[in-house]
C-alpha positions in Angstrom: 1.8 167.7 -54.4 5.2 167.4 -56.2 8.4 167.2 -54.1 10.7 170.2 -54.2 13.0 169.9 -57.2 16.2 169.7 -55.1 14.9 166.5 -53.3 14.4 164.4 -56.4 18.1 163.6 -57.0 18.6 162.5 -53.4 15.6 160.2 -53.7 17.0 158.6 -56.8 20.5 158.2 -55.3 19.0 156.4 -52.2 17.1 154.2 -54.5 20.1 153.2 -56.5 22.2 152.6 -53.3 19.5 150.3 -52.0 19.5 148.3 -55.2 23.3 147.9 -55.1 23.3 146.9 -51.5 20.6 144.3 -52.2 22.6 143.0 -55.3 25.8 142.9 -53.3 24.1 141.0 -50.5 22.8 138.5 -53.1 26.3 138.1 -54.6 27.9 137.7 -51.2 25.3 135.2 -50.2 25.7 133.3 -53.5 29.5 133.3 -53.2 29.2 132.1 -49.6 26.8 129.4 -50.6 29.0 128.4 -53.5 32.1 128.3 -51.2 30.2 126.1 -48.7 29.1 123.7 -51.5 32.6 123.6 -53.0 34.3 123.0 -49.6 31.9 120.2 -49.0 32.6 118.6 -52.4 35.5 119.6 -54.7 37.6 121.1 -51.9 36.7 118.5 -49.3 39.0 115.8 -48.0 37.1 113.3 -50.1 37.3 115.6 -53.1 41.0 115.9 -52.7 41.4 112.1 -52.7 39.0 111.9 -55.7 41.2 114.3 -57.6 44.3 112.2 -56.9 42.5 109.0 -58.0 41.2 110.8 -61.1 44.8 111.6 -62.1 45.7 107.9 -61.8 42.7 106.9 -63.9 43.8 109.3 -66.6 47.4 108.1 -66.3 48.4 111.7 -65.6 51.5 110.8 -63.6 52.7 114.4 -63.3 49.5 115.5 -61.7 49.4 112.5 -59.3 53.0 113.0 -58.3 52.4 116.8 -57.9 49.5 116.2 -55.4 50.2 117.7 -52.0 51.9 115.1 -49.7 53.0 112.7 -52.4 56.6 111.9 -51.5 59.1 109.3 -52.7 60.2 106.3 -50.8 63.9 106.3 -49.7 66.1 103.5 -51.1 63.5 102.3 -53.7 63.8 102.5 -57.4 61.6 105.0 -59.3 61.7 102.9 -62.5 58.0 101.9 -62.3 56.9 105.5 -61.9 55.8 105.8 -65.6 52.3 106.2 -67.1 52.6 102.8 -68.8 53.3 101.0 -65.5 50.3 102.5 -63.7 47.8 99.9 -65.0 44.1 100.9 -65.2 41.8 102.1 -62.5 38.0 102.2 -62.7 35.0 102.7 -60.5 36.9 104.8 -58.0 34.5 105.7 -55.2 34.9 107.5 -51.9 33.4 105.1 -49.3 33.7 107.3 -46.2 35.2 110.6 -45.0 35.7 110.5 -41.3 36.7 113.7 -39.4 39.2 112.8 -36.8 39.4 116.4 -35.4 42.2 118.9 -35.7 41.8 119.0 -39.5 42.7 115.3 -39.9 40.4 113.2 -42.0 40.5 109.5 -42.9 39.2 108.9 -46.4 38.4 105.4 -47.4 38.1 104.5 -51.1 37.3 101.5 -53.2 38.3 100.9 -56.9 38.8 98.3 -59.5 42.4 98.0 -60.6 43.3 96.0 -63.7 46.0 95.2 -66.2 46.5 92.9 -69.2 48.3 89.6 -69.2 51.6 89.9 -71.0 51.3 89.4 -74.8 47.5 89.4 -74.6 44.5 91.7 -74.2 43.1 89.5 -71.5 42.5 91.7 -68.5 43.2 90.8 -64.9 41.3 92.8 -62.4 40.7 93.1 -58.6 38.6 95.2 -56.4 40.7 96.9 -53.8 40.1 99.4 -50.9 42.2 101.4 -48.6 42.3 104.5 -46.4 44.2 107.7 -46.8 45.0 110.1 -44.0 44.7 113.7 -45.2 45.5 116.9 -43.3 43.7 120.2 -43.8 46.0 123.2 -44.6 45.7 126.9 -44.9 42.6 127.9 -46.9 43.2 129.2 -50.4 42.2 132.9 -50.8 41.0 132.6 -47.2 38.0 130.6 -48.3 38.6 127.3 -50.1 40.0 124.4 -48.1 43.3 122.8 -49.0 44.5 119.3 -48.1 47.6 117.2 -48.1 48.3 113.5 -47.7 49.6 113.0 -44.1 51.1 109.7 -45.2 52.3 109.6 -48.8 50.2 107.3 -51.1 53.5 105.9 -52.3 54.0 102.2 -51.6 56.8 99.7 -52.4 56.6 96.7 -54.7 59.4 94.3 -53.6 60.3 92.1 -56.5 62.5 89.0 -56.4 63.3 87.6 -59.9 64.5 84.0 -59.6 67.2 82.7 -61.9 67.4 85.8 -64.1 67.6 89.5 -63.4 65.2 90.5 -66.2 61.4 90.7 -66.0 58.4 92.8 -67.1 56.0 94.8 -65.0 52.7 95.8 -66.8 54.7 95.4 -70.0 57.6 97.5 -68.9 61.1 95.8 -69.3 63.0 95.9 -66.0 66.4 94.5 -65.0 67.0 94.2 -61.3 70.3 96.0 -60.4 70.6 93.5 -57.5 70.7 90.6 -60.0 68.8 87.3 -59.9 67.5 85.7 -56.7 67.8 89.0 -54.7 64.8 91.2 -53.9 64.7 94.8 -55.1 62.3 97.6 -54.0 60.3 99.7 -56.5 58.2 102.8 -55.8 54.6 102.6 -56.9 51.5 104.7 -56.4 48.5 103.4 -54.5 46.2 101.9 -55.7 47.5 99.7 -58.5 47.7 96.2 -60.0 51.0 95.1 -61.3 51.4 91.9 -63.4 55.0 90.6 -63.5 56.3 88.1 -66.0 59.2 87.0 -68.1 59.3 85.9 -71.7 62.5 85.7 -73.8 64.0 83.3 -76.3 64.9 80.6 -73.8 63.3 81.6 -70.5 59.8 82.0 -69.3 57.8 82.7 -66.1 54.1 82.4 -65.4 52.5 85.8 -64.8 51.9 86.8 -61.2 49.9 89.8 -60.1 50.3 92.0 -57.1 47.7 94.5 -55.9 48.9 97.5 -53.9 46.1 99.3 -52.0 47.5 100.7 -48.7 49.7 103.8 -48.5 53.2 103.0 -47.2 52.8 99.3 -47.6 55.3 96.8 -48.9 54.0 94.2 -51.3 56.2 91.3 -52.3 56.2 89.4 -55.6 58.4 86.7 -57.0 59.0 86.0 -60.7 59.8 82.3 -61.0 61.9 82.2 -64.2 62.4 78.8 -65.7 63.7 77.2 -68.9 61.2 77.5 -71.7 60.1 74.7 -74.0 62.2 76.2 -76.8 65.3 76.2 -74.5 64.8 72.5 -73.7 64.2 71.7 -77.4 67.3 73.6 -78.4 69.5 71.8 -75.9 67.9 68.4 -76.8 68.9 69.0 -80.4 72.5 69.9 -79.3 72.8 66.8 -77.1 71.4 64.5 -79.9 73.8 66.0 -82.4 76.7 65.7 -80.0 76.0 62.0 -79.4 75.5 61.4 -83.1 79.0 62.8 -83.7 80.3 60.5 -80.9 79.1 57.4 -82.7 81.2 58.3 -85.7 84.4 57.6 -83.8 85.4 54.0 -84.5 87.1 53.4 -81.1 86.0 51.7 -77.9 86.3 55.0 -76.0 85.2 58.0 -78.2 87.1 61.1 -77.2 85.1 63.6 -75.2 82.0 61.4 -75.1 80.0 60.1 -72.2 80.1 56.4 -73.3 82.7 53.8 -73.9 83.3 50.1 -73.4 86.2 48.1 -71.9 86.7 44.6 -73.3 88.9 41.9 -71.8 89.4 40.1 -75.2 91.2 41.3 -78.3 89.4 43.5 -80.8 89.3 42.0 -84.2 87.1 44.5 -86.1 86.4 48.2 -86.2 84.1 49.2 -83.4 80.7 50.5 -84.7 78.6 52.7 -82.5 75.0 53.8 -82.8 72.5 55.4 -80.6 69.9 53.2 -78.9 68.3 55.7 -76.6 68.9 59.4 -76.4 68.8 61.0 -72.9 65.6 62.9 -72.3 66.7 66.4 -71.4 65.4 68.5 -68.5 66.8 71.9 -67.5 67.1 73.4 -64.0 68.6 76.5 -62.6 72.3 76.1 -61.7 73.9 77.0 -58.4 75.6 80.0 -59.9 73.4 82.9 -61.0 72.9 82.9 -64.7 73.8 79.2 -65.2 71.4 76.4 -66.1 72.1 72.6 -65.8 71.0 69.4 -67.4 70.8 67.1 -64.4 72.1 63.6 -64.9 70.2 62.1 -67.8 70.4 58.4 -68.8 70.9 57.1 -72.3 72.2 54.1 -74.2 74.6 53.6 -77.1 75.0 50.4 -79.0 78.4 48.9 -79.7 79.0 46.1 -82.3 82.5 44.7 -82.6 84.2 41.3 -83.2 86.5 40.1 -80.4 88.7 37.0 -80.1 89.0 35.2 -76.8 92.4 35.4 -75.2 91.6 32.1 -73.4 90.7 29.7 -76.3 91.0 31.9 -79.4 87.3 31.7 -80.4 85.8 34.6 -82.3 82.6 36.2 -81.2 80.6 39.4 -81.6 80.1 42.0 -78.8 76.6 43.3 -79.8 75.1 45.1 -76.8 73.8 48.4 -75.5 76.1 50.4 -73.3 74.4 52.5 -70.7 75.7 56.0 -69.9 74.7 59.3 -68.1 75.5 62.9 -68.9 75.2 66.2 -67.2 75.7 69.7 -68.8 76.1 73.2 -67.5 74.9 76.1 -69.7 74.9 79.8 -69.9 72.8 82.0 -72.2 74.6 84.7 -74.2 72.1 86.5 -76.3 70.8 84.0 -78.8 73.7 81.6 -78.1 73.7 78.8 -75.6 77.2 78.0 -74.3 77.4 74.4 -73.1 80.1 72.5 -71.1 79.8 68.9 -70.1 80.2 68.0 -66.4 
């Protein structure tokens, strides 16, 4: 028996409504399930930290600094907040995500941080770990979790450059505004590995590496800058040339020179000087910043001269080595070494 014609449209409408309600339910359920999965992964506390670590891995400094809760450190230089100074990060892993209640989570990570030794491609790497405290915020669109670092992942690298104000950090040239022998704080992002060194025409420092892994921490590093082999060789050449010039003076006491000989008898010939032993030069930092000293170095010059005895008038030859010592103070001005004898 066929339904009355007027009931057929109503039946079709109910059928369509049922289909839409079912589809809407499926969509709502799928969205809710997706939201649950995303809040447990991408939008979780661990996901928030992973996103920050990923920005560091990509050297995306703008994204890392723009992460919620990343704040600068007062009274510390931002000179090292550059992509080149970040170093490299690999194998970043979330080790644990502990719910402390009240929307506070402690997220522990581990990672491999590395950088290259200055002037080489040889990597230096360390495995580090640390814990971030993150606080849950108002959900985005009322659904997706948001987070912020409760303690900024910024840390401080406290650098003391000895004997010279200039050094490098991961290949970045830095000059401490505090000068040599005074520590200066630099802001850095956690985690990171920072290799510090110095290499210039006359000075050098063995590379030292400092790993920063804990938010808010202060990590100290000292760059021990010393005279390089080329500096010592250059000064040795200057000393040898200076002494050679001294030997050309045909007097008992060459002017401005570290050696001379007093004789009790009368000189009967022109004094002849020659070098028997040049002082072996070493260079140490001076007491005043920016100065370098040649500590007392021993040498010998040879004097040959005929003398007549004032007692009996006999003629003899003084033919002996004359021992002497010298000490110099130096400053470096660009490619020039300024020297003064002490």
